[in-house]
C-alpha positions as MATLAB code, in Angstrom:
seq = 'MDYLHQFVFGIYPYIALAIFILGSLVRFEREQYSWKSESSQLLHRGSLRVGNILFHLGIIGLFFGHAVGLLTPVAVWDALGVAHSFKQVFAMTAGGIMGGLCLIGVLMLLHRRFSSDRLAANTTWRDKLVLLWILATLLLGLSTIVVSSQHLDGHEMVLLMTWAQHVITFRGDADQFIVAASPIFKLHLFMGMSLFLIFPFTRLVHVWSGFGAVTYLGRAWQLVRPRG';
ca = [
      -6.444   14.079  -17.349;
      -9.776   13.042  -16.638;
      -9.275    9.279  -17.881;
      -5.960    9.302  -16.078;
      -7.515   10.357  -12.768;
     -10.110    7.859  -13.367;
      -7.753    5.008  -13.956;
      -5.212    5.900  -10.985;
      -7.915    6.248   -8.520;
     -10.854    4.277   -9.941;
      -9.046    1.310  -11.356;
      -5.375    0.935  -10.295;
      -6.277    0.246   -6.731;
      -7.671   -3.060   -7.762;
      -4.912   -3.430   -9.962;
      -2.792   -3.314   -7.000;
      -4.672   -5.131   -4.774;
      -4.968   -8.111   -6.992;
      -1.236   -8.062   -7.476;
      -0.567   -7.759   -3.946;
      -2.748  -10.742   -3.030;
      -2.000  -13.061   -5.759;
       1.661  -12.251   -6.032;
       1.871  -12.899   -2.613;
       0.205  -16.389   -2.667;
       2.423  -17.095   -5.923;
       5.614  -16.362   -4.181;
       4.901  -18.112   -0.947;
       3.800  -21.194   -3.288;
       6.656  -21.120   -5.587;
       9.608  -19.139   -3.657;
       9.235  -20.091   -0.060;
      13.225  -19.874    0.593;
      12.881  -16.327   -0.532;
      10.097  -15.675    1.909;
      12.041  -13.846    4.519;
      13.094  -10.435    5.972;
      16.829  -10.987    4.692;
      18.420   -9.753    7.967;
      21.734   -8.273    7.147;
      22.929   -8.265   10.941;
      25.649  -10.402   10.473;
      27.152   -8.622    7.805;
      27.208   -5.236    9.584;
      25.263   -4.321   12.933;
      26.045   -0.687   12.623;
      22.577    1.186   13.903;
      20.392   -1.904   12.938;
      18.765   -2.143   16.389;
      17.883    1.292   16.808;
      16.717    2.110   13.258;
      15.188   -1.113   12.879;
      12.899   -0.342   15.952;
      12.107    3.561   14.728;
      10.966    2.473   11.733;
       8.939   -0.784   12.410;
       7.202    1.210   15.231;
       6.573    4.301   12.976;
       5.430    2.186    9.955;
       3.283   -0.049   11.755;
       1.546    3.115   13.718;
       1.052    4.511   10.212;
      -0.374    1.680    8.765;
      -3.072    0.745   11.593;
      -3.441    4.617   11.829;
      -4.459    5.059    8.322;
      -6.777    1.880    8.026;
      -8.991    3.101   11.044;
      -8.718    6.747    9.845;
      -9.956    5.927    6.323;
     -11.908    2.993    6.604;
     -14.237    3.673    9.688;
     -17.242    5.275    8.181;
     -17.903    8.741    8.702;
     -21.268    8.250   10.141;
     -19.599    6.196   13.069;
     -17.317    9.476   13.982;
     -20.297   11.510   13.644;
     -22.142    9.053   15.958;
     -19.461    9.201   18.618;
     -19.552   13.055   18.233;
     -16.128   13.315   16.852;
     -15.638   16.567   15.076;
     -14.233   16.696   11.478;
     -11.547   19.119   12.590;
     -10.762   17.523   15.719;
     -10.201   13.982   14.027;
      -8.170   16.051   11.235;
      -5.923   17.632   13.899;
      -5.578   14.393   15.680;
      -4.571   12.731   12.520;
      -2.190   15.177   11.656;
      -0.617   15.141   15.276;
      -0.466   11.062   15.214;
       0.822   10.936   11.872;
       3.302   13.392   12.266;
       4.736   11.812   15.449;
       4.815    8.210   13.759;
       5.878    9.425   10.528;
       8.814   11.421   12.158;
       9.815    7.974   13.727;
       9.665    6.076   10.525;
      11.829    8.708    8.762;
      14.446    8.821   11.498;
      14.246    4.826   11.221;
      14.504    4.549    7.330;
      17.244    7.166    7.079;
      19.174    5.329    9.625;
      18.990    1.978    7.768;
      19.546    3.573    4.460;
      22.671    4.982    5.660;
      23.824    1.830    7.306;
      22.986    0.012    4.240;
      25.020    2.376    1.682;
      27.791    3.176    3.973;
      28.967   -0.227    4.443;
      30.823   -1.909    1.526;
      29.892   -5.345    2.759;
      26.157   -4.161    2.738;
      26.344   -2.216   -0.568;
      27.767   -5.475   -2.375;
      24.956   -7.470   -0.800;
      22.200   -5.116   -1.316;
      19.945   -6.098   -4.523;
      18.083   -3.499   -6.665;
      14.742   -4.689   -4.764;
      16.154   -3.620   -1.828;
      17.029   -0.304   -3.013;
      13.599    0.180   -4.617;
      11.648   -0.855   -1.537;
      13.731    1.307    0.890;
      13.603    4.241   -1.411;
      10.024    3.948   -2.422;
       8.923    4.135    1.335;
      11.027    7.044    1.862;
       9.280    8.942   -0.928;
       6.000    7.773   -0.059;
       6.780    8.820    3.615;
       7.968   12.335    2.643;
       5.123   12.810    0.656;
       2.841   11.883    3.415;
       4.419   14.188    6.068;
       3.998   17.040    3.439;
       0.275   16.535    3.415;
       0.426   17.866    7.177;
       1.559   21.136    5.856;
      -1.143   21.321    3.523;
      -3.592   20.108    5.685;
      -2.513   23.091    8.253;
      -4.136   25.388    5.801;
      -7.551   24.295    6.023;
      -8.663   22.539    9.304;
     -12.408   22.022    8.529;
     -11.905   18.368    7.747;
     -13.790   18.789    4.612;
     -10.842   17.085    2.289;
     -10.175   14.566    5.039;
     -13.953   13.500    4.654;
     -13.586   13.277    0.825;
     -10.287   11.010    1.059;
     -12.070    8.863    3.513;
     -15.207    8.503    1.358;
     -12.938    7.695   -1.634;
     -10.960    4.839    0.303;
     -14.470    3.504    1.694;
     -16.097    3.389   -1.960;
     -12.908    1.958   -3.094;
     -13.397   -1.034   -0.884;
     -16.979   -1.450   -1.339;
     -16.549   -1.867   -5.184;
     -18.315    1.344   -6.086;
     -17.350    2.707   -9.249;
     -17.603    6.699   -8.381;
     -14.823    6.502   -5.842;
     -12.354    8.612   -7.890;
     -14.892   11.394   -8.322;
     -14.554   12.355   -4.494;
     -10.659   13.382   -4.914;
     -11.129   15.294   -8.076;
     -10.125   18.315   -6.235;
      -7.829   17.081   -3.966;
      -4.286   18.607   -3.521;
      -1.718   16.978   -5.921;
       0.441   16.249   -2.666;
      -2.475   13.787   -1.311;
      -2.888   12.382   -4.856;
       1.004   11.599   -5.111;
       0.888   10.176   -1.759;
      -1.997    8.002   -2.729;
      -0.525    6.796   -5.657;
       2.829    6.075   -3.926;
       0.981    4.098   -1.242;
      -0.831    2.123   -3.649;
       2.098    1.369   -5.727;
       3.770    0.038   -2.666;
       1.142   -2.751   -2.598;
       1.929   -3.393   -6.105;
       5.715   -4.092   -5.526;
       5.192   -5.973   -2.394;
       5.248   -9.336   -3.701;
       8.317   -8.928   -5.311;
      10.392   -7.596   -2.311;
      11.493   -8.645    1.239;
       8.302   -6.980    2.571;
       6.538  -10.289    2.214;
       7.682  -11.055    5.564;
       5.041   -8.861    7.082;
       2.748  -11.736    6.287;
       4.763  -14.042    8.559;
       4.392  -11.254   11.239;
       0.632  -11.349   11.333;
       0.683  -15.056   10.986;
       3.024  -15.396   14.223;
      -0.314  -14.465   16.452;
      -1.475  -17.853   15.591;
       1.459  -19.278   17.786;
      -0.472  -18.039   20.821;
      -3.175  -20.534   20.422;
      -0.566  -23.434   19.057;
      -0.486  -26.566   21.514;
       2.700  -27.317   23.408;
       5.300  -29.177   21.315;
       5.739  -32.729   22.925;
       9.502  -33.718   23.594;
       9.824  -37.609   24.499;
      13.004  -38.933   25.730;
      14.651  -42.046   24.107;
      14.293  -45.385   25.874;
];
């Protein structure tokens, strides 16, 4: 079990990250026509608008919340005078709100996709995989709120932050910080890392285009010249 823990939380993050980056580059280079969100609006509108808004609002909030919460050094929070217990309660509250919105959205999208014969016929195994994987990861994440509520001192949260920061700074002792973490947290971390692993092979690649769209703000005006 020690070797498995070391692999999953000390080595696997780099495997997932490498496939996430290289896989995205290869797909963009070789399969640009598949680089899209594969909208199904023309097949069936249903609850697409509401579900889509709730899902994206929730998952974007969760992504940036996790990024800021896990990757901001503990020393920065201490320098700002933010107590570990306060940060944990804030993270639980914000995560619960964003997670709840995302959960409602993904359930609406799943119901829409599987309740329509036309959509079901055009749904690939990769579409099913990514939606169900996000759902499972989300449910595990919401379950961590229950676990965290049993100890509000922020100690385990600091250990998770230290693990994440040691991973991104390529320090080999990262896995040691979460040896005693709750199995719910470990499962959530594994599912979250694996989401990056499957990312390049699904419709999730359109997320890159979303970030890339920011460059349009500084793009030069298109010139249209009349004939003659």
